[in-house]
C-alpha positions as CSV (number, residue, x, y, z in Angstrom):
1,M,0.0,0.0,0.0
2,D,1.4,3.3,-0.9
3,F,0.2,6.6,0.9
4,H,1.2,9.9,-0.5
5,R,2.2,12.4,2.2
6,P,0.9,14.4,3.9
7,F,-2.5,12.8,4.9
8,G,-5.0,13.0,7.7
9,F,-7.0,10.2,9.3
10,L,-10.0,9.7,11.5
11,A,-11.5,6.9,13.4
12,V,-15.2,7.5,13.7
13,H,-17.9,5.5,15.7
14,R,-20.4,4.6,13.1
15,L,-23.6,4.9,15.2
16,S,-22.9,8.2,17.2
17,G,-20.5,9.8,14.7
18,L,-18.1,10.4,17.7
19,V,-14.4,10.9,16.5
20,L,-12.4,8.3,18.5
21,A,-8.9,9.1,17.1
22,A,-7.5,11.6,14.5
23,G,-4.1,12.3,13.3
24,W,-1.9,13.8,10.6
25,V,1.1,12.1,9.1
26,T,3.8,14.2,7.3
27,E,6.9,12.0,7.5
28,P,6.7,8.3,8.7
29,D,9.1,6.8,10.9
30,T,11.6,5.2,8.8
31,G,13.1,3.1,11.7
32,V,13.1,-0.6,12.4
33,D,9.8,-2.5,11.8
34,P,8.3,-2.8,15.5
35,W,7.5,-6.4,14.9
36,E,11.0,-7.3,13.8
37,A,12.4,-5.5,16.7
38,L,10.2,-7.3,19.2
39,L,11.1,-10.7,17.6
40,N,14.9,-9.9,17.8
41,R,14.5,-8.9,21.5
42,A,12.7,-12.1,22.2
43,A,15.3,-14.1,20.5
44,E,18.2,-12.4,22.3
45,G,16.4,-13.2,25.6
46,W,15.9,-16.9,24.7
47,A,19.6,-17.1,23.7
48,Q,20.7,-15.6,27.0
49,Q,18.6,-18.0,28.9
50,D,20.0,-20.9,27.0
51,R,23.6,-19.8,27.9
52,S,22.8,-19.3,31.6
53,G,21.3,-22.8,31.7
54,G,17.9,-21.4,33.0
55,A,14.6,-22.7,32.2
56,R,12.5,-20.9,29.6
57,P,9.5,-19.0,31.0
58,G,6.4,-21.1,31.2
59,W,8.3,-24.3,30.5
60,P,8.9,-27.0,33.2
61,G,12.5,-27.4,34.1
């Protein structure tokens, strides 16, 4: 999906017409994908636990 900038957005409750959220985007954040960063942090945590010999959270042992 390609959005041309700048653009505004609204989230509106259909029944009441109440605006729930609104915003304006001029320059998107070009940083790391947040899902990729989350997975990388999780993988680092698992690797650290494996090196320390500790049990993984939620796993018996």
